[in-house]
C-alpha positions, 0 to 999 in steps of 0.5 A, a space after each residue: 576682692 582687690 587684685 590683679 587681673 590676667 589670663 593664664 595660658 596653661 601648657 601641659 609639659 612632659 618635661 622642661 622645654 628644650 631650647 636651640 629652636 627645638 619644636 616640642 609637641 605637648 599633650 595640652 595647651 589652653 587659655 583660661 581666666 588667671 590671677 590669684 584674686 580672680 580665681 578666688 573670686 570665682 570660687 567664692 561666687 560659686 559658693 553663693 557669695 556676693 563678690 565684687 572685684 576691683 582691678 585693672 585690665 587693658 582695653 583689649 581683647 584679653 581684657 574683655 575676655 577677663 571681664 566677660 568670664 567674671 561676669 558670667 561667673 556672677 562676680 560683679 565687674 563695675 568697679 574693674 578699670 579698663 586701661 587703653 594705654 595698657 595690655 592686660 597681663 598674661 601668665 604662661 604656665 608650664 605645667 609638669 606631671 605630678 603637680 610642679 610648674 614654672 610660671 612666666 608673667 608679663 605684667 602689663 595691667 598687673 600692678 596698676 591698681 591704686 588706693 584711688 580705684 577702690 571706692 570708699 562706699 564699696 568698702 563700707 558695704 563690704 563683709 570682707 576684703 581680700 587682697 591677692 598677689 601683694 608682691 605684684 601690686 606695685 604702688 598699691 602695696 604701700 596703700 593696702 594698709 589704709 584700704 583695710 583699715 577703711 573696710 575694718 572700720 566699717 565692720 569688715 574683715 581683711 585677708 591677704 595672699 601674698 603669692 611668690 615674690 619674683 624679686 626674691 626680696 620678700 619685703 618687710 612691707 608684708 609683715 608690716 601689713 598683717 597688723 591691719 589684716 585678720 587673715 594671712 593665707 599663703 603656701 608653705 614655700 612662701 612662709 619659709 621664704 617670709 621667716 627663714 624658718 623650715 618648720 611650717 607650723 613655726 613659720 606660721 606662729 612667727 607670722 601670727 605673732 602679729 596678731 592676725 591668723 595664719 593659714 598655711 597651704 601645704 599641698 599634699 600635706 594639707 594645711 595649717 591654721 595658727 590663731 592666737 596660741 592654737 595650731 590646727 592642722 587638716 590633711 589634704 583630700 586624696 585626689 588624682 591631681 591633673 593640674 595644681 594651677 590655682 588650687 591655693 586660690 580655691 582653698 582661699 575661697 573655701 576658707 573664708 567662705 566658711 569663716 564668713 558663715 561662722 564655721 570653726 577653724 577646722 571646718 574652715 580648713 577642711 572647706 579650703 582642702 576640699 575645694 583646693 583639691 577639687 580645683 586640681 582635677 581639671 587645668 586651670 583654676 576655674 575649670 573644674 567641678 567643684 560642686 562636691 566640696 560640701 561632701 569632701 569637706 564633711 568626709 574630711 571632718 567626720 574622719 577626724 582627720 584634723 588635729 588641734 595642738 596647744 601653743 608650742 606643740 608640733 606634730 
């Protein structure tokens, strides 16, 4: 796993905050392990995968908290770089009822990872390399294709989750990276921003023209995977949502773990949807009990909710 590391401060709001020095009481607020990559890493480790993380934190209280939380979850942190000249990144998440949220991020150590921090021997040992938050990765963005090429040369597969681009530019460099990746994992809003297409399957097909498989996470509308000429859909699991923070990252872990086990496209989407849904049952991306993911994925599959569409067809 290569990517950003930070903490999340999640604030449960009844509505948008009121400015003008007004004080508003909220239902809940908590400090949790943040970052797309870290949440995916924890979820993957809970599924039994051997996970190592390469990222950067500050040599401060929050940085130590991040490393301790990863270690406690069974994620190897030997390759996490501690920088005394940086503050560990932080995201404040204002979570509204129903799942919508706003995120305020102080970059700090986020985006400070560089190719020199990723040992070649670690890439040579990897079965899979997942990169998170592409648009927050600073200079590492230009180096990621070389990292993927090194890993794939040793037999590994590679994936990237771009997350939102706060600059609003949605640079072409992500599209160029796809020729070096096996999977692009993103949500429907990101797919639309990258392609300019409103139809999710059409957007996924456009992105998949690079040769990599594209899985699009659509929240309550489930997910879609385009791989070659085939599009596979899986509806969402019906759960009572508390907080959607990290749901897409948990999807990544479920999907990738299933693929690494050799599961089918439909089963991989079912695992992703199941893990993502269960993660919404508590505030924070790593707080909820997701041990029921296997049963929920099996229920999605046994209900024959998934459909397969040939090239050019749409649901």
